[in-house]
N, C-alpha and C positions, 0 to 999 in steps of 0.2 A: 246687537241690533234687533229690535222687535220685528217679528214677521208681520207682513201685511197680507190679509186675506181679502181678495176681491171676488165677489160673486156676481155672475151675470145670469139673469133669468132667460127663459125661452124666448121672450119677445125681443131680446137683444141678439138673438141668433136666427132671425126670421129670413133674412135675405143675404146675399153675398155682400151687399153694401153694408149691412149691419155688422157682419163679421169683420169687414175691413175697418169699420169704426172701432169695434171692440179691440182689434189688434193695435190700432193707433193709440187708444187709451192705455193699453197695457205698456206700450213703449214709452209713453209719457212718464210713467213712474220711474223709469230708469234705475231700477233696483230689483233684486229678487222678490218675487211675489208667490203667494199660494193662490192659484186661480181655480175657482169652482165655477163650472159652466153647467147650466141645466141642459136637458135634452134639447135638441134642435126644435124650433118652433113647430108645433103640431104633432110631434112624435109621441108625446105622452097621450094625447087624445086618440091617436091611431091605435096605440097599444091598449088603451082602456076599451075602445070599441071592438077591436079585433079579438081580445081575450074571450069575449062572449060569442063571437062568430066561430072561433076554432072549437068551441065546445060542441057544436053541432056539425061543423064542416071541416074535415081534415084538410081540404085544399086551401082553406084560408091561411093555414100555417105558411105555405109557400108564398102566398101574397104578402103576408107580413114580412117575411124574410126578405123578399125582393124589394119592398118599399124601404126597409131599413138600410139594406146594402146600397141601394141606389142613392138615397139621400146623403148618406155619409160618404160614399165614394165621390160624389160630386164635390162636396166640400173639401175633402182631402186633395183631390186632383186640382182643385182651384187654388189652394193655398200652400200646398207643400211642393216646393220646386225640386227638391232633391229626390231623384227617382228611388234610390235605395231606402231612404226614410219613408217615402210614400208606400213602397211595397210592404215594409215592416208594419206600418200603421194599418194599412188595408187588411193585412193578414190578421192582426189583432182584432180588428172590427169583425172580420169574418168569423173568428173563433167565438167571440162574444155572442154574435147573432146565432151561431150554431148551438150554443148553450141555451139560449132563449128558445130555440126551436124544440129542444128536448122537453122543456117545461110546457110549451104549448101543445106538443103531441101528447104529453101526459094528461093535460086537461081534456083533450079530445077523447082519449081512451077511457079516462075516469068518468067523463060525462058530467063533471062538476068542477067548480073553480075553488080550490082551497083558499082560505083567507090569506095565507102567506103569499100565494101566487098573485092574487089580485093586488096586494100591497106592493 
């Protein structure tokens, strides 16, 4: 059986209603899928803007971290009913955001944005 890859862009994950529709579409396939989902709507823009702010302001790092955790926690709490799974997912998100925090602090202390970091 061929694998089906379904990609959803950021505009498909704008609101809770959008995410509900996305889940409905996924269920309609009624078969295993490879699902690729872009960042939540607006997250890429936040990161692009904030990477320049953290260069000059160390406190911007904690703002980025809080925004990312809040946005993703909201979605996880809304759609993952199983408490144990929700805790595991939230912990993984927290770990990824902490990895990002290290890069952002590096940018701040270097005072420049390496190409690989901006990419």
